[in-house]
C-alpha positions in Angstrom: 8.2 -172.6 67.8 8.0 -173.7 70.9 7.3 -171.3 74.0 10.5 -172.4 75.5 12.4 -171.6 72.7 10.4 -168.6 72.2 11.1 -167.2 75.9 14.7 -168.3 75.4 15.2 -165.9 72.2 13.2 -163.0 73.8 15.9 -163.4 77.0 18.5 -163.3 74.6 17.2 -159.8 72.8 16.8 -158.3 76.0 20.3 -159.2 77.3 21.5 -157.5 74.2 20.4 -154.4 75.2 21.7 -154.9 78.7 24.8 -155.4 77.7 25.0 -152.1 76.1 26.9 -149.6 78.0 24.4 -147.1 79.2 25.8 -144.3 76.7 25.5 -146.4 73.8 22.1 -147.6 74.9 20.9 -144.2 75.4 22.4 -142.9 71.8 20.7 -145.7 70.1 17.4 -144.7 71.6 17.9 -141.0 71.1 18.9 -141.9 67.3 16.0 -144.1 66.8 13.5 -141.5 68.1 15.1 -138.8 65.8 14.8 -141.3 62.8 11.6 -142.9 63.9 12.4 -146.0 63.4 9.9 -148.3 64.4 11.6 -151.3 64.4 14.4 -150.3 66.6 12.1 -148.5 69.2 10.0 -151.9 69.2 13.4 -153.8 69.9 14.1 -151.7 73.0 10.3 -151.7 74.4 10.4 -155.7 73.9 14.2 -156.0 76.0 12.3 -153.7 78.5 9.1 -156.0 78.6 11.6 -159.1 79.1 13.2 -157.1 81.8 10.5 -155.4 83.7 7.5 -156.2 82.6 4.9 -158.2 84.9 5.5 -161.3 83.3 9.0 -160.7 82.2 10.1 -163.4 79.5 7.5 -165.3 80.5 5.0 -163.0 78.2 2.9 -164.4 75.7 3.4 -164.3 72.2 0.3 -162.8 71.7 0.9 -160.2 74.1 3.9 -159.0 72.3 2.4 -159.2 68.7 -0.2 -156.9 70.1 2.4 -154.5 71.9 4.3 -154.2 68.7 1.3 -153.2 66.7 0.8 -150.6 68.8 4.1 -149.0 69.0 4.5 -149.2 65.3 1.3 -147.4 65.1 2.3 -144.6 67.2 5.5 -144.1 65.7 4.3 -144.4 62.4 1.4 -141.6 63.5 4.6 -139.4 64.8 6.2 -139.8 61.7 3.0 -138.5 59.8 2.3 -135.8 62.4 5.6 -134.3 62.9 5.4 -135.6 66.6 8.7 -135.0 68.5 8.8 -138.9 69.9 11.2 -137.8 72.5 9.3 -135.1 74.2 5.4 -135.2 72.9 3.0 -133.1 74.7 0.0 -134.5 76.5 -1.7 -132.8 73.8 -0.1 -134.6 71.2 -0.7 -138.1 73.2 -4.3 -137.3 73.6 -4.7 -136.3 69.8 -3.6 -139.5 68.9 -5.7 -141.5 71.2 -8.8 -139.5 69.5 -7.2 -140.5 66.1 -7.6 -144.2 67.4 -11.0 -143.7 68.4 -12.2 -142.8 65.1 -10.8 -145.8 64.1 -11.2 -148.8 66.3 -13.1 -150.1 69.3 -12.5 -148.6 72.9 -11.1 -152.4 73.9 -8.5 -151.9 71.0 -7.5 -148.1 71.6 -6.5 -149.1 75.2 -4.3 -151.7 74.0 -2.8 -149.3 71.7 -2.0 -146.7 74.6 -0.9 -149.4 76.8 1.6 -150.2 74.2 2.8 -147.0 73.6 3.1 -146.3 77.6 5.2 -149.3 77.5 7.7 -147.8 74.7 8.2 -144.1 76.8 8.8 -146.5 80.2 11.8 -148.3 77.9 12.7 -145.0 76.8 13.0 -143.7 80.3 15.2 -146.8 81.3 17.3 -146.2 78.5 17.6 -142.6 79.6 16.7 -141.0 76.6 13.9 -139.2 78.0 11.9 -138.8 81.3 8.7 -137.6 79.6 5.4 -139.3 80.7 2.9 -138.2 77.7 0.7 -141.3 78.3 0.4 -140.8 82.1 -2.7 -138.2 81.9 -4.4 -139.2 78.6 -8.3 -140.2 78.6 -9.8 -142.6 77.4 -13.9 -143.2 77.5 -15.5 -145.9 79.4 -16.9 -148.7 77.2 -20.7 -148.9 78.1 -21.5 -151.6 75.9 -21.7 -155.1 77.3 -19.4 -157.8 76.4 -21.7 -160.3 75.4 -23.5 -157.3 72.9 -20.0 -156.9 71.3 -19.2 -160.3 71.0 -21.4 -162.8 72.3 -21.2 -166.6 72.4 -21.9 -168.9 70.2 -25.4 -170.2 70.2 -26.2 -173.8 71.0 -27.9 -174.2 67.4 -24.8 -172.6 65.8 -22.4 -175.0 67.7 -25.0 -178.1 66.8 -24.7 -176.9 62.7 -21.2 -176.5 62.9 -20.4 -180.1 64.3 -22.9 -181.7 62.1 -21.4 -180.2 59.3 -18.1 -181.6 60.1 -19.2 -185.0 61.0 -21.0 -185.4 57.8 -17.8 -184.6 56.0 -15.8 -186.9 58.1 -18.3 -189.7 56.3 -17.3 -188.7 53.0 -13.2 -188.2 53.3 -10.4 -190.1 53.4 -6.6 -189.7 53.3 -4.9 -186.3 54.3 -8.4 -184.6 54.5 -9.9 -186.8 57.0 -6.8 -186.3 59.0 -7.5 -182.6 59.0 -11.2 -182.9 59.5 -10.5 -184.8 62.7 -7.5 -182.3 63.9 -10.4 -179.5 63.0 -13.2 -181.7 65.2 -10.8 -182.1 68.2 -9.9 -178.1 68.1 -13.8 -177.5 68.1 -14.3 -179.7 71.1 -11.4 -178.6 72.9 -12.8 -175.1 72.5 -16.3 -175.5 73.1 -16.2 -178.4 75.7 -13.4 -176.9 78.2 -13.3 -173.2 77.7 -9.4 -173.1 76.7 -8.3 -170.0 75.3 -7.0 -170.6 71.7 -3.3 -170.2 72.6 -3.7 -172.7 75.3 -5.3 -175.3 73.0 -2.3 -174.7 70.7 0.3 -175.0 73.1 -1.8 -178.0 74.6 0.8 -181.6 75.0 -0.1 -184.9 75.0 1.6 -185.0 78.5 -0.8 -182.6 80.1 -3.8 -184.9 78.6 -5.2 -187.7 81.0 -7.4 -189.9 78.8 -7.1 -193.1 80.8 -8.4 -191.8 84.2 -11.7 -192.6 85.5 -12.6 -189.0 85.2 -10.4 -187.7 82.1 -8.9 -184.4 82.4 -6.1 -182.2 80.8 -3.7 -179.8 82.6 -3.5 -176.3 81.1 0.3 -175.2 82.0 0.7 -172.1 79.8 -2.6 -170.3 81.1 -2.8 -166.5 81.1 -0.9 -165.1 84.0 1.3 -168.4 84.1 -1.7 -170.1 86.1 -2.2 -173.7 85.7 -5.3 -175.5 86.2 -7.3 -178.9 85.4 -10.3 -179.0 83.3 -12.5 -182.5 82.6 -13.2 -183.8 79.6 -16.3 -184.7 78.1 -16.6 -188.5 76.2 -16.9 -186.7 72.7 -13.9 -184.8 73.5 -12.1 -187.8 74.8 -13.2 -190.0 71.7 -11.9 -186.9 69.5 -8.8 -187.0 71.1 -8.1 -191.1 71.0 -8.6 -190.6 67.3 -6.3 -187.7 66.7 -3.6 -189.5 69.1 -3.5 -192.5 66.6 -2.7 -190.5 63.2 0.7 -190.6 61.7 2.5 -187.5 62.5 3.5 -185.1 59.8 7.1 -183.7 59.7 5.4 -180.3 60.2 3.4 -181.3 63.7 5.4 -180.8 66.6 6.8 -183.8 68.5 4.3 -184.3 71.4 1.5 -181.8 70.8 -2.1 -182.6 70.2 -2.8 -180.0 67.4 -0.7 -180.1 64.0 -1.0 -176.4 63.9 0.5 -173.7 66.2 -0.4 -170.3 65.1 -3.5 -168.3 65.6 -4.1 -167.8 61.8 -3.8 -171.6 61.0 -6.4 -172.4 63.7 -8.7 -169.6 62.2 -8.3 -170.7 58.6 -9.3 -174.3 59.7 -12.7 -173.4 61.7 -14.0 -170.1 59.9 -15.1 -172.0 56.8 -17.6 -174.5 59.0 -19.2 -171.6 60.0 -20.4 -170.0 56.8 -24.4 -169.6 55.9 -26.2 -169.6 52.7 -26.6 -166.2 51.2 -24.8 -162.7 51.2 -25.0 -159.8 53.4 -26.0 -156.3 52.9 -22.7 -155.9 51.6 -22.5 -158.9 49.4 -20.4 -160.7 51.5 -20.9 -164.4 52.4 -22.9 -164.8 55.7 -21.1 -166.5 58.6 -21.5 -167.3 62.2 -17.9 -166.9 62.7 -17.1 -164.6 65.7 -13.8 -165.8 66.5 -12.3 -168.1 69.1 -13.1 -166.3 72.1 -16.9 -166.7 71.5 -16.2 -170.4 72.4 -15.3 -169.4 75.6 -18.2 -167.4 76.4 -20.6 -170.2 75.2 -18.8 -172.7 77.8 -19.0 -170.3 80.6 -22.7 -170.0 79.8 -23.7 -173.5 79.3 -21.7 -174.4 82.6 -23.5 -171.6 84.5 -27.0 -172.5 83.3 -25.9 -176.1 84.9 -24.4 -175.0 87.8 -25.4 -171.6 88.7 -22.1 -170.9 90.5 -19.7 -168.6 88.9 -16.8 -169.4 90.9 -16.9 -172.8 89.5 -17.2 -171.4 85.9 -14.7 -168.8 86.8 -12.3 -172.1 87.9 -12.8 -174.1 84.5 -12.3 -170.6 82.5 -9.4 -169.8 84.7 -10.4 -166.4 85.4 -8.9 -164.8 88.7 -11.4 -162.3 89.1 -14.9 -163.6 89.4 -16.3 -160.4 87.7 -14.5 -161.2 84.4 -16.5 -164.5 84.7 -19.9 -162.4 85.2 -19.2 -160.4 81.9 -18.9 -163.7 80.0 -22.4 -165.0 81.1 -25.6 -163.4 81.0 -28.0 -165.6 82.3 -30.6 -163.7 84.7 -32.3 -162.0 81.9 -32.6 -164.9 79.7 -34.5 -166.7 83.0 -36.3 -163.5 83.3 -37.8 -163.5 79.5 -38.6 -167.4 79.9 -40.6 -166.3 83.0 -42.2 -163.3 81.3 -43.5 -165.2 78.5 -45.9 -167.1 80.7 -47.5 -163.6 82.4 
């Protein structure tokens, strides 16, 4: 599904709730709360986000998926613990936060609570309640540095992964070779430009400029609807030319750079190349895979080491707040360690 089609369908679903008489909208919302109908309550929340959310119908599919999970988990919890969805008390909201903290990381808990708060904004819009149960909940501060929780891929890991893919390309033909070429292109897009995974998946050939003196691509679906241009390395230009000449399969959306459009497909493509020999303490195969976001941190770290300029790194990564860029890059400590080794 293209982003334009997704936004059109979200707009249609939002308009379906707007078209209801206010009394009917309220009745449906109250009934959904009474029956703890997670699907109906998500439908209401999604409509409100499409109408009054900060991004409106331009909200990303990833954000909607995360919010849907949060709404569903809260409604499921309410059903299991006899919580009155229309009028839960502050203690019940805080108890759900405690329930989440026992199971998830703090960042995940914040996302789930944001989703539940969005549900109650939608219920107030529908006239079903005036309750604001999450306005006073407390979530502990996360004191763990982002680079400790999910550090960037090291240069050694990336060299090993690229070598594995390049070696496999020497011994494959046909569809498997096309698949490996797409894999290498995605790896280079993530590691050499710092694109978010959704930005890479949404990249169209019309926004890739390979014949310029300084080749570049334009990101048009960046976070917060911000666009930016990013330069291309010679290796990435070569990889893009290689996949540009491949025959397009029926499942490959016309005009799109990559032949797959979902995060799951990208993960399934990349993860096997990060496997290592041996097993961990739980008997599982060892792997260096830490998700697609670790590529952005690797790009940011590498750029800062070369430029020493957080503002320049923020521009490439598409960060509106330079402090976010600082959380991606921890260079000072590494430089200090190198100096201190000679003391």
